[in-house]
C-alpha positions as CSV (number, residue, x, y, z in Angstrom):
1,L,-10.8,-0.1,-1.0
2,G,-12.9,3.0,-1.5
3,Q,-12.1,4.6,-4.9
4,S,-10.4,7.6,-3.4
5,V,-8.4,5.8,-0.8
6,G,-7.4,3.1,-3.3
7,A,-6.3,5.7,-5.7
8,I,-4.1,7.3,-3.1
9,V,-2.5,4.1,-2.0
10,A,-2.0,2.9,-5.5
11,G,-0.5,6.3,-6.4
12,E,2.1,5.9,-3.6
13,L,3.0,2.4,-4.8
14,D,2.9,2.9,-8.6
15,G,6.3,2.9,-10.1
16,A,7.9,1.6,-6.9
17,G,10.6,-0.9,-7.7
18,G,9.6,-0.7,-11.4
19,W,6.1,-2.0,-10.6
20,T,2.9,-0.7,-12.1
21,V,0.1,-0.7,-9.5
22,Q,-3.6,0.0,-10.2
23,A,-6.4,0.2,-7.7
24,Q,-9.4,-2.1,-8.4
25,A,-8.3,-2.6,-12.0
26,P,-9.2,-5.6,-14.1
27,R,-6.5,-8.3,-14.1
28,T,-3.8,-7.6,-16.6
29,H,-0.4,-9.1,-17.3
30,D,1.5,-5.9,-16.8
31,A,0.0,-4.3,-13.6
32,A,-0.3,-5.5,-10.0
33,R,-3.7,-4.8,-8.5
34,L,-4.6,-3.3,-5.2
35,V,-7.8,-4.5,-3.7
36,G,-9.3,-4.1,-0.3
37,T,-11.9,-2.6,2.0
38,V,-12.7,0.5,4.1
39,T,-14.6,-0.2,7.3
40,V,-15.9,2.4,9.7
41,E,-16.8,1.3,13.3
42,Q,-17.3,3.5,16.3
43,G,-15.3,6.5,15.0
44,L,-12.5,4.4,13.7
45,V,-11.5,3.6,10.2
46,R,-9.9,0.3,9.1
47,L,-8.2,0.1,5.8
48,Q,-7.4,-3.4,4.6
49,A,-5.6,-4.1,1.3
50,E,-4.1,-6.9,-0.7
51,L,-1.5,-6.4,-3.5
52,L,-2.1,-9.0,-6.2
53,G,0.5,-10.0,-8.7
54,A,0.4,-9.0,-12.4
55,G,-1.0,-11.8,-14.6
56,D,-1.4,-14.6,-12.1
57,G,-3.2,-12.6,-9.4
58,R,-1.4,-14.3,-6.6
59,R,-1.3,-12.4,-3.3
60,L,2.0,-10.6,-2.9
61,A,1.2,-8.8,0.3
62,A,-1.6,-7.9,2.7
63,A,-1.8,-5.1,5.2
64,S,-4.3,-3.4,7.5
65,V,-4.2,-0.1,9.4
66,V,-6.7,1.4,11.9
67,G,-7.1,5.0,13.0
68,A,-9.4,8.0,13.5
69,R,-11.9,8.9,10.9
70,D,-10.3,12.3,10.4
71,S,-6.9,10.7,9.5
72,V,-7.8,8.8,6.3
73,L,-4.9,10.4,4.3
74,A,-2.4,9.4,7.0
75,L,-3.8,5.9,7.2
76,A,-3.5,5.5,3.4
77,D,0.2,6.5,3.7
78,R,0.7,4.0,6.5
79,L,-0.9,1.3,4.4
80,A,1.4,2.1,1.5
81,M,4.4,1.9,3.8
82,A,3.2,-1.5,4.9
83,L,3.0,-2.7,1.3
84,L,6.2,-1.1,0.0
85,P,8.6,-3.9,1.2
86,T,7.0,-6.2,-1.3
87,L,7.9,-3.9,-4.2
88,Y,11.4,-3.0,-3.1
89,C,13.9,-5.7,-2.3
90,E,16.0,-3.0,-0.6
91,V,13.3,-2.2,2.0
92,G,13.2,-5.9,3.1
93,A,17.0,-5.8,3.2
94,L,16.9,-3.2,5.9
95,G,16.2,-6.0,8.4
96,E,13.8,-4.0,10.6
97,P,10.4,-2.5,10.2
98,V,10.5,0.5,7.8
99,A,8.9,2.9,10.3
100,A,11.6,2.0,12.8
101,S,14.3,2.9,10.2
102,G,13.2,6.6,10.4
103,F,10.8,6.5,7.5
104,T,7.2,7.5,8.2
105,R,6.1,8.6,4.7
106,A,5.9,6.3,1.7
107,R,7.1,9.2,-0.6
108,A,10.2,9.8,1.5
109,L,11.2,6.2,1.5
110,R,10.7,6.0,-2.3
111,L,13.0,9.0,-2.8
112,Y,15.6,7.4,-0.5
113,L,15.5,4.1,-2.5
């Protein structure tokens, strides 16, 4: 991901479920890594990200969001929401998509959990 976008998404995920998440960091044994891309096409921005496990680097989750170029912050939040279920067992236990459960912001969901 772009440095700024990656930092925003990693910031939303860091500490979730007891995980440490770093954007574009070298592989370590104590932090999951967030890697991805930002693509701009015809006025739309696509953010794609993978969350890689600490130590082994295995893919824990992947997500992608698309939206208007002037909505990068909102897209970063949506991307974090898509990745949160991997970090919190409780989110997956809701049994339905997180956004459909009334949560539209990663920070609000983290406060709830």
